[in-house]
PDB file as gemmi writes it, atoms N, CA and C in Angstrom:
CRYST1    1.000    1.000    1.000  90.00  90.00  90.00 P 1                      
ATOM      1  N   UNK A   1       9.358  16.408  24.713  1.00  0.00           N  
ATOM      2  CA  UNK A   1       8.839  15.075  24.525  1.00  0.00           C  
ATOM      3  C   UNK A   1       7.417  14.983  25.075  1.00  0.00           C  
ATOM      4  N   UNK A   2       7.113  15.733  26.107  1.00  0.00           N  
ATOM      5  CA  UNK A   2       5.759  15.692  26.675  1.00  0.00           C  
ATOM      6  C   UNK A   2       4.715  16.147  25.671  1.00  0.00           C  
ATOM      7  N   UNK A   3       5.043  17.223  24.926  1.00  0.00           N  
ATOM      8  CA  UNK A   3       4.091  17.718  23.935  1.00  0.00           C  
ATOM      9  C   UNK A   3       3.809  16.645  22.896  1.00  0.00           C  
ATOM     10  N   UNK A   4       4.853  15.996  22.417  1.00  0.00           N  
ATOM     11  CA  UNK A   4       4.680  14.962  21.395  1.00  0.00           C  
ATOM     12  C   UNK A   4       3.929  13.761  21.958  1.00  0.00           C  
ATOM     13  N   UNK A   5       4.216  13.399  23.179  1.00  0.00           N  
ATOM     14  CA  UNK A   5       3.522  12.271  23.803  1.00  0.00           C  
ATOM     15  C   UNK A   5       2.036  12.577  23.983  1.00  0.00           C  
ATOM     16  N   UNK A   6       1.692  13.846  24.173  1.00  0.00           N  
ATOM     17  CA  UNK A   6       0.287  14.238  24.337  1.00  0.00           C  
ATOM     18  C   UNK A   6      -0.421  14.408  22.995  1.00  0.00           C  
ATOM     19  N   UNK A   7       0.341  14.419  21.920  1.00  0.00           N  
ATOM     20  CA  UNK A   7      -0.204  14.606  20.569  1.00  0.00           C  
ATOM     21  C   UNK A   7      -0.997  13.368  20.165  1.00  0.00           C  
ATOM     22  N   UNK A   8      -2.122  13.581  19.497  1.00  0.00           N  
ATOM     23  CA  UNK A   8      -2.958  12.473  19.049  1.00  0.00           C  
ATOM     24  C   UNK A   8      -2.164  11.562  18.108  1.00  0.00           C  
ATOM     25  N   UNK A   9      -2.240  10.260  18.341  1.00  0.00           N  
ATOM     26  CA  UNK A   9      -1.439   9.286  17.595  1.00  0.00           C  
ATOM     27  C   UNK A   9      -1.794   9.227  16.117  1.00  0.00           C  
ATOM     28  N   UNK A  10      -3.012   9.626  15.753  1.00  0.00           N  
ATOM     29  CA  UNK A  10      -3.442   9.544  14.361  1.00  0.00           C  
ATOM     30  C   UNK A  10      -3.384  10.891  13.645  1.00  0.00           C  
ATOM     31  N   UNK A  11      -3.013  11.953  14.342  1.00  0.00           N  
ATOM     32  CA  UNK A  11      -2.927  13.274  13.735  1.00  0.00           C  
ATOM     33  C   UNK A  11      -1.502  13.496  13.244  1.00  0.00           C  
ATOM     34  N   UNK A  12      -1.342  13.949  11.999  1.00  0.00           N  
ATOM     35  CA  UNK A  12       0.014  14.157  11.483  1.00  0.00           C  
ATOM     36  C   UNK A  12       0.821  15.123  12.345  1.00  0.00           C  
ATOM     37  N   UNK A  13       2.105  14.831  12.467  1.00  0.00           N  
ATOM     38  CA  UNK A  13       3.028  15.693  13.208  1.00  0.00           C  
ATOM     39  C   UNK A  13       4.351  15.714  12.460  1.00  0.00           C  
ATOM     40  N   UNK A  14       5.040  16.827  12.527  1.00  0.00           N  
ATOM     41  CA  UNK A  14       6.359  16.948  11.926  1.00  0.00           C  
ATOM     42  C   UNK A  14       7.373  17.070  13.054  1.00  0.00           C  
ATOM     43  N   UNK A  15       8.268  16.106  13.130  1.00  0.00           N  
ATOM     44  CA  UNK A  15       9.292  16.084  14.175  1.00  0.00           C  
ATOM     45  C   UNK A  15      10.618  16.473  13.526  1.00  0.00           C  
ATOM     46  N   UNK A  16      11.169  17.620  13.949  1.00  0.00           N  
ATOM     47  CA  UNK A  16      12.420  18.126  13.386  1.00  0.00           C  
ATOM     48  C   UNK A  16      13.532  17.863  14.385  1.00  0.00           C  
ATOM     49  N   UNK A  17      14.573  17.183  13.924  1.00  0.00           N  
ATOM     50  CA  UNK A  17      15.690  16.854  14.800  1.00  0.00           C  
ATOM     51  C   UNK A  17      17.009  17.304  14.216  1.00  0.00           C  
ATOM     52  N   UNK A  18      18.063  17.230  15.006  1.00  0.00           N  
ATOM     53  CA  UNK A  18      19.399  17.584  14.545  1.00  0.00           C  
ATOM     54  C   UNK A  18      19.827  16.662  13.402  1.00  0.00           C  
ATOM     55  N   UNK A  19      19.345  15.431  13.439  1.00  0.00           N  
ATOM     56  CA  UNK A  19      19.565  14.470  12.358  1.00  0.00           C  
ATOM     57  C   UNK A  19      18.283  13.660  12.216  1.00  0.00           C  
ATOM     58  N   UNK A  20      18.148  12.981  11.101  1.00  0.00           N  
ATOM     59  CA  UNK A  20      16.959  12.153  10.899  1.00  0.00           C  
ATOM     60  C   UNK A  20      16.891  11.059  11.958  1.00  0.00           C  
ATOM     61  N   UNK A  21      18.042  10.508  12.299  1.00  0.00           N  
ATOM     62  CA  UNK A  21      18.038   9.445  13.306  1.00  0.00           C  
ATOM     63  C   UNK A  21      17.663   9.981  14.689  1.00  0.00           C  
ATOM     64  N   UNK A  22      18.032  11.225  14.995  1.00  0.00           N  
ATOM     65  CA  UNK A  22      17.633  11.812  16.287  1.00  0.00           C  
ATOM     66  C   UNK A  22      16.123  11.985  16.344  1.00  0.00           C  
ATOM     67  N   UNK A  23      15.526  12.460  15.248  1.00  0.00           N  
ATOM     68  CA  UNK A  23      14.072  12.610  15.197  1.00  0.00           C  
ATOM     69  C   UNK A  23      13.394  11.243  15.280  1.00  0.00           C  
ATOM     70  N   UNK A  24      13.952  10.257  14.609  1.00  0.00           N  
ATOM     71  CA  UNK A  24      13.404   8.893  14.657  1.00  0.00           C  
ATOM     72  C   UNK A  24      13.480   8.318  16.060  1.00  0.00           C  
ATOM     73  N   UNK A  25      14.594   8.571  16.748  1.00  0.00           N  
ATOM     74  CA  UNK A  25      14.742   8.087  18.126  1.00  0.00           C  
ATOM     75  C   UNK A  25      13.665   8.676  19.029  1.00  0.00           C  
ATOM     76  N   UNK A  26      13.388   9.973  18.867  1.00  0.00           N  
ATOM     77  CA  UNK A  26      12.355  10.610  19.678  1.00  0.00           C  
ATOM     78  C   UNK A  26      10.985   9.986  19.407  1.00  0.00           C  
ATOM     79  N   UNK A  27      10.649   9.829  18.137  1.00  0.00           N  
ATOM     80  CA  UNK A  27       9.354   9.222  17.786  1.00  0.00           C  
ATOM     81  C   UNK A  27       9.271   7.800  18.332  1.00  0.00           C  
ATOM     82  N   UNK A  28      10.369   7.067  18.226  1.00  0.00           N  
ATOM     83  CA  UNK A  28      10.406   5.693  18.748  1.00  0.00           C  
ATOM     84  C   UNK A  28      10.178   5.660  20.255  1.00  0.00           C  
ATOM     85  N   UNK A  29      10.832   6.591  20.977  1.00  0.00           N  
ATOM     86  CA  UNK A  29      10.656   6.635  22.439  1.00  0.00           C  
ATOM     87  C   UNK A  29       9.209   6.929  22.813  1.00  0.00           C  
ATOM     88  N   UNK A  30       8.599   7.873  22.096  1.00  0.00           N  
ATOM     89  CA  UNK A  30       7.198   8.207  22.372  1.00  0.00           C  
ATOM     90  C   UNK A  30       6.308   7.008  22.041  1.00  0.00           C  
ATOM     91  N   UNK A  31       6.559   6.352  20.922  1.00  0.00           N  
ATOM     92  CA  UNK A  31       5.745   5.199  20.518  1.00  0.00           C  
ATOM     93  C   UNK A  31       5.884   4.050  21.506  1.00  0.00           C  
ATOM     94  N   UNK A  32       7.063   3.856  22.082  1.00  0.00           N  
ATOM     95  CA  UNK A  32       7.245   2.798  23.077  1.00  0.00           C  
ATOM     96  C   UNK A  32       6.435   3.088  24.338  1.00  0.00           C  
ATOM     97  N   UNK A  33       6.342   4.379  24.696  1.00  0.00           N  
ATOM     98  CA  UNK A  33       5.581   4.781  25.884  1.00  0.00           C  
ATOM     99  C   UNK A  33       4.079   4.642  25.693  1.00  0.00           C  
ATOM    100  N   UNK A  34       3.586   5.070  24.524  1.00  0.00           N  
ATOM    101  CA  UNK A  34       2.142   5.195  24.361  1.00  0.00           C  
ATOM    102  C   UNK A  34       1.544   4.283  23.313  1.00  0.00           C  
ATOM    103  N   UNK A  35       2.360   3.594  22.525  1.00  0.00           N  
ATOM    104  CA  UNK A  35       1.842   2.721  21.472  1.00  0.00           C  
ATOM    105  C   UNK A  35       2.057   3.328  20.097  1.00  0.00           C  
ATOM    106  N   UNK A  36       1.523   2.666  19.108  1.00  0.00           N  
ATOM    107  CA  UNK A  36       1.751   3.049  17.715  1.00  0.00           C  
ATOM    108  C   UNK A  36       1.254   4.459  17.408  1.00  0.00           C  
ATOM    109  N   UNK A  37       1.943   5.100  16.460  1.00  0.00           N  
ATOM    110  CA  UNK A  37       1.552   6.425  15.972  1.00  0.00           C  
ATOM    111  C   UNK A  37       1.520   6.365  14.444  1.00  0.00           C  
ATOM    112  N   UNK A  38       0.700   7.213  13.835  1.00  0.00           N  
ATOM    113  CA  UNK A  38       0.551   7.202  12.385  1.00  0.00           C  
ATOM    114  C   UNK A  38       0.688   8.605  11.826  1.00  0.00           C  
ATOM    115  N   UNK A  39       1.406   8.742  10.731  1.00  0.00           N  
ATOM    116  CA  UNK A  39       1.509  10.020  10.048  1.00  0.00           C  
ATOM    117  C   UNK A  39       2.496  10.997  10.644  1.00  0.00           C  
ATOM    118  N   UNK A  40       3.364  10.535  11.503  1.00  0.00           N  
ATOM    119  CA  UNK A  40       4.372  11.417  12.080  1.00  0.00           C  
ATOM    120  C   UNK A  40       5.597  11.374  11.174  1.00  0.00           C  
ATOM    121  N   UNK A  41       5.950  12.514  10.621  1.00  0.00           N  
ATOM    122  CA  UNK A  41       7.100  12.597   9.733  1.00  0.00           C  
ATOM    123  C   UNK A  41       8.307  13.108  10.498  1.00  0.00           C  
ATOM    124  N   UNK A  42       9.469  12.627  10.097  1.00  0.00           N  
ATOM    125  CA  UNK A  42      10.718  13.035  10.732  1.00  0.00           C  
ATOM    126  C   UNK A  42      11.600  13.704   9.693  1.00  0.00           C  
ATOM    127  N   UNK A  43      12.270  14.770  10.082  1.00  0.00           N  
ATOM    128  CA  UNK A  43      13.150  15.485   9.161  1.00  0.00           C  
ATOM    129  C   UNK A  43      14.205  16.261   9.934  1.00  0.00           C  
ATOM    130  N   UNK A  44      15.095  16.894   9.198  1.00  0.00           N  
ATOM    131  CA  UNK A  44      16.090  17.787   9.794  1.00  0.00           C  
ATOM    132  C   UNK A  44      15.725  19.221   9.415  1.00  0.00           C  
ATOM    133  N   UNK A  45      16.321  20.179  10.097  1.00  0.00           N  
ATOM    134  CA  UNK A  45      16.043  21.572   9.795  1.00  0.00           C  
ATOM    135  C   UNK A  45      16.491  21.919   8.379  1.00  0.00           C  
ATOM    136  N   UNK A  46      17.644  21.417   7.965  1.00  0.00           N  
ATOM    137  CA  UNK A  46      18.153  21.695   6.612  1.00  0.00           C  
ATOM    138  C   UNK A  46      17.218  21.126   5.549  1.00  0.00           C  
ATOM    139  N   UNK A  47      16.752  19.904   5.761  1.00  0.00           N  
ATOM    140  CA  UNK A  47      15.849  19.283   4.787  1.00  0.00           C  
ATOM    141  C   UNK A  47      14.508  20.015   4.757  1.00  0.00           C  
ATOM    142  N   UNK A  48      14.023  20.441   5.908  1.00  0.00           N  
ATOM    143  CA  UNK A  48      12.772  21.203   5.963  1.00  0.00           C  
ATOM    144  C   UNK A  48      12.922  22.522   5.212  1.00  0.00           C  
ATOM    145  N   UNK A  49      14.046  23.213   5.419  1.00  0.00           N  
ATOM    146  CA  UNK A  49      14.293  24.478   4.726  1.00  0.00           C  
ATOM    147  C   UNK A  49      14.336  24.261   3.214  1.00  0.00           C  
ATOM    148  N   UNK A  50      14.999  23.198   2.774  1.00  0.00           N  
ATOM    149  CA  UNK A  50      15.075  22.907   1.342  1.00  0.00           C  
ATOM    150  C   UNK A  50      13.695  22.596   0.774  1.00  0.00           C  
ATOM    151  N   UNK A  51      12.893  21.843   1.509  1.00  0.00           N  
ATOM    152  CA  UNK A  51      11.545  21.509   1.058  1.00  0.00           C  
ATOM    153  C   UNK A  51      10.683  22.752   0.935  1.00  0.00           C  
ATOM    154  N   UNK A  52      10.777  23.639   1.918  1.00  0.00           N  
ATOM    155  CA  UNK A  52       9.984  24.864   1.886  1.00  0.00           C  
ATOM    156  C   UNK A  52      10.468  25.829   0.802  1.00  0.00           C  
ATOM    157  N   UNK A  53      11.756  25.822   0.498  1.00  0.00           N  
ATOM    158  CA  UNK A  53      12.318  26.743  -0.492  1.00  0.00           C  
ATOM    159  C   UNK A  53      12.139  26.256  -1.926  1.00  0.00           C  
ATOM    160  N   UNK A  54      11.894  24.970  -2.120  1.00  0.00           N  
ATOM    161  CA  UNK A  54      11.843  24.397  -3.465  1.00  0.00           C  
ATOM    162  C   UNK A  54      10.865  25.094  -4.409  1.00  0.00           C  
ATOM    163  N   UNK A  55       9.615  25.386  -4.010  1.00  0.00           N  
ATOM    164  CA  UNK A  55       8.715  26.064  -4.956  1.00  0.00           C  
ATOM    165  C   UNK A  55       9.234  27.423  -5.429  1.00  0.00           C  
ATOM    166  N   UNK A  56       9.784  28.218  -4.519  1.00  0.00           N  
ATOM    167  CA  UNK A  56      10.316  29.523  -4.890  1.00  0.00           C  
ATOM    168  C   UNK A  56      11.537  29.378  -5.792  1.00  0.00           C  
ATOM    169  N   UNK A  57      12.409  28.424  -5.470  1.00  0.00           N  
ATOM    170  CA  UNK A  57      13.585  28.186  -6.308  1.00  0.00           C  
ATOM    171  C   UNK A  57      13.163  27.756  -7.709  1.00  0.00           C  
ATOM    172  N   UNK A  58      12.175  26.866  -7.792  1.00  0.00           N  
ATOM    173  CA  UNK A  58      11.685  26.396  -9.093  1.00  0.00           C  
ATOM    174  C   UNK A  58      11.086  27.547  -9.893  1.00  0.00           C  
ATOM    175  N   UNK A  59      10.367  28.429  -9.225  1.00  0.00           N  
ATOM    176  CA  UNK A  59       9.792  29.606  -9.871  1.00  0.00           C  
ATOM    177  C   UNK A  59      10.875  30.456 -10.516  1.00  0.00           C  
ATOM    178  N   UNK A  60      12.024  30.537  -9.856  1.00  0.00           N  
ATOM    179  CA  UNK A  60      13.136  31.355 -10.343  1.00  0.00           C  
ATOM    180  C   UNK A  60      14.054  30.589 -11.295  1.00  0.00           C  
ATOM    181  N   UNK A  61      13.736  29.305 -11.527  1.00  0.00           N  
ATOM    182  CA  UNK A  61      14.541  28.507 -12.449  1.00  0.00           C  
ATOM    183  C   UNK A  61      15.877  28.072 -11.892  1.00  0.00           C  
ATOM    184  N   UNK A  62      15.971  27.991 -10.566  1.00  0.00           N  
ATOM    185  CA  UNK A  62      17.219  27.548  -9.941  1.00  0.00           C  
ATOM    186  C   UNK A  62      16.935  26.336  -9.050  1.00  0.00           C  
ATOM    187  N   UNK A  63      17.981  25.632  -8.709  1.00  0.00           N  
ATOM    188  CA  UNK A  63      17.823  24.439  -7.882  1.00  0.00           C  
ATOM    189  C   UNK A  63      18.938  24.399  -6.844  1.00  0.00           C  
ATOM    190  N   UNK A  64      18.670  23.821  -5.679  1.00  0.00           N  
ATOM    191  CA  UNK A  64      19.726  23.697  -4.671  1.00  0.00           C  
ATOM    192  C   UNK A  64      20.814  22.748  -5.163  1.00  0.00           C  
ATOM    193  N   UNK A  65      22.008  22.959  -4.696  1.00  0.00           N  
ATOM    194  CA  UNK A  65      23.149  22.151  -5.101  1.00  0.00           C  
ATOM    195  C   UNK A  65      23.561  21.258  -3.939  1.00  0.00           C  
ATOM    196  N   UNK A  66      23.555  19.966  -4.160  1.00  0.00           N  
ATOM    197  CA  UNK A  66      23.932  19.009  -3.123  1.00  0.00           C  
ATOM    198  C   UNK A  66      25.440  18.848  -3.031  1.00  0.00           C  
ATOM    199  N   UNK A  67      25.863  18.122  -2.028  1.00  0.00           N  
ATOM    200  CA  UNK A  67      27.297  17.929  -1.776  1.00  0.00           C  
ATOM    201  C   UNK A  67      27.988  17.219  -2.936  1.00  0.00           C  
ATOM    202  N   UNK A  68      27.340  16.213  -3.511  1.00  0.00           N  
ATOM    203  CA  UNK A  68      27.944  15.461  -4.615  1.00  0.00           C  
ATOM    204  C   UNK A  68      28.145  16.360  -5.828  1.00  0.00           C  
ATOM    205  N   UNK A  69      27.159  17.197  -6.130  1.00  0.00           N  
ATOM    206  CA  UNK A  69      27.284  18.116  -7.268  1.00  0.00           C  
ATOM    207  C   UNK A  69      28.389  19.137  -7.029  1.00  0.00           C  
ATOM    208  N   UNK A  70      28.489  19.651  -5.798  1.00  0.00           N  
ATOM    209  CA  UNK A  70      29.566  20.601  -5.483  1.00  0.00           C  
ATOM    210  C   UNK A  70      30.934  19.953  -5.675  1.00  0.00           C  
ATOM    211  N   UNK A  71      31.059  18.717  -5.240  1.00  0.00           N  
ATOM    212  CA  UNK A  71      32.338  18.012  -5.384  1.00  0.00           C  
ATOM    213  C   UNK A  71      32.660  17.788  -6.862  1.00  0.00           C  
ATOM    214  N   UNK A  72      31.650  17.443  -7.656  1.00  0.00           N  
ATOM    215  CA  UNK A  72      31.866  17.224  -9.085  1.00  0.00           C  
ATOM    216  C   UNK A  72      32.329  18.509  -9.773  1.00  0.00           C  
ATOM    217  N   UNK A  73      31.718  19.633  -9.419  1.00  0.00           N  
ATOM    218  CA  UNK A  73      32.119  20.914 -10.009  1.00  0.00           C  
ATOM    219  C   UNK A  73      33.556  21.246  -9.615  1.00  0.00           C  
ATOM    220  N   UNK A  74      33.896  21.044  -8.351  1.00  0.00           N  
ATOM    221  CA  UNK A  74      35.260  21.312  -7.897  1.00  0.00           C  
ATOM    222  C   UNK A  74      36.264  20.436  -8.652  1.00  0.00           C  
ATOM    223  N   UNK A  75      35.929  19.175  -8.871  1.00  0.00           N  
ATOM    224  CA  UNK A  75      36.813  18.272  -9.617  1.00  0.00           C  
ATOM    225  C   UNK A  75      37.013  18.749 -11.051  1.00  0.00           C  
ATOM    226  N   UNK A  76      35.931  19.218 -11.685  1.00  0.00           N  
ATOM    227  CA  UNK A  76      36.036  19.717 -13.060  1.00  0.00           C  
ATOM    228  C   UNK A  76      36.917  20.966 -13.132  1.00  0.00           C  
ATOM    229  N   UNK A  77      36.761  21.858 -12.161  1.00  0.00           N  
ATOM    230  CA  UNK A  77      37.579  23.072 -12.134  1.00  0.00           C  
ATOM    231  C   UNK A  77      39.044  22.695 -11.959  1.00  0.00           C  
ATOM    232  N   UNK A  78      39.320  21.798 -11.020  1.00  0.00           N  
ATOM    233  CA  UNK A  78      40.712  21.376 -10.798  1.00  0.00           C  
ATOM    234  C   UNK A  78      41.294  20.693 -12.031  1.00  0.00           C  
ATOM    235  N   UNK A  79      40.509  19.860 -12.698  1.00  0.00           N  
ATOM    236  CA  UNK A  79      40.988  19.176 -13.907  1.00  0.00           C  
ATOM    237  C   UNK A  79      41.297  20.196 -15.008  1.00  0.00           C  
ATOM    238  N   UNK A  80      40.422  21.200 -15.157  1.00  0.00           N  
ATOM    239  CA  UNK A  80      40.659  22.233 -16.175  1.00  0.00           C  
ATOM    240  C   UNK A  80      41.919  23.028 -15.851  1.00  0.00           C  
ATOM    241  N   UNK A  81      42.109  23.375 -14.590  1.00  0.00           N  
ATOM    242  CA  UNK A  81      43.308  24.114 -14.189  1.00  0.00           C  
ATOM    243  C   UNK A  81      44.564  23.273 -14.386  1.00  0.00           C  
ATOM    244  N   UNK A  82      44.461  21.978 -14.102  1.00  0.00           N  
ATOM    245  CA  UNK A  82      45.611  21.083 -14.248  1.00  0.00           C  
ATOM    246  C   UNK A  82      46.052  21.013 -15.707  1.00  0.00           C  
ATOM    247  N   UNK A  83      45.089  20.931 -16.645  1.00  0.00           N  
ATOM    248  CA  UNK A  83      45.454  20.840 -18.067  1.00  0.00           C  
ATOM    249  C   UNK A  83      46.113  22.125 -18.560  1.00  0.00           C  
ATOM    250  N   UNK A  84      45.839  23.236 -17.912  1.00  0.00           N  
ATOM    251  CA  UNK A  84      46.449  24.527 -18.293  1.00  0.00           C  
ATOM    252  C   UNK A  84      47.692  24.831 -17.469  1.00  0.00           C  
ATOM    253  N   UNK A  85      48.085  23.895 -16.631  1.00  0.00           N  
ATOM    254  CA  UNK A  85      49.233  24.111 -15.725  1.00  0.00           C  
ATOM    255  C   UNK A  85      49.031  25.352 -14.872  1.00  0.00           C  
ATOM    256  N   UNK A  86      47.802  25.559 -14.395  1.00  0.00           N  
ATOM    257  CA  UNK A  86      47.477  26.766 -13.641  1.00  0.00           C  
ATOM    258  C   UNK A  86      47.208  26.496 -12.164  1.00  0.00           C  
ATOM    259  N   UNK A  87      47.587  25.327 -11.678  1.00  0.00           N  
ATOM    260  CA  UNK A  87      47.328  25.008 -10.280  1.00  0.00           C  
ATOM    261  C   UNK A  87      48.312  25.670  -9.329  1.00  0.00           C  
ATOM    262  N   UNK A  88      49.461  26.011  -9.790  1.00  0.00           N  
ATOM    263  CA  UNK A  88      50.448  26.636  -8.908  1.00  0.00           C  
ATOM    264  C   UNK A  88      50.872  25.661  -7.814  1.00  0.00           C  
ATOM    265  N   UNK A  89      50.952  26.133  -6.577  1.00  0.00           N  
ATOM    266  CA  UNK A  89      51.396  25.300  -5.462  1.00  0.00           C  
ATOM    267  C   UNK A  89      50.318  24.365  -4.953  1.00  0.00           C  
ATOM    268  N   UNK A  90      49.112  24.507  -5.449  1.00  0.00           N  
ATOM    269  CA  UNK A  90      48.012  23.659  -5.005  1.00  0.00           C  
ATOM    270  C   UNK A  90      48.310  22.223  -5.317  1.00  0.00           C  
TER     271      UNK A  90                                                      
END                                                                             
C-alpha cells in the first residue's frame, strides 16, 4: 500500500487484486488517505491474463471460453446424451 500511496495521483497505475472489489478497496483506502486519484485501473490476475492473451488468441482464430459458454456446452452434451438414452447412471 505504501508504494501505491507514493504513486503520483495523475499517473496511470494498474492495481491487481484477488477480486475486483479487493483492488477497488485498496484504491479507495489510498484515495481516502491522500485524496483523489486519476487513471488507476483495477483488475484481477485472471482478467489481466485474458486481456494480455487476447491478441495472440485472435491471431490463432480462437477465443477464451467463459463460464456461461461452458455451462451451455455441457447442457447441450447432456441433452444429446439424454435423447440417445446414453446417460447411464448419471
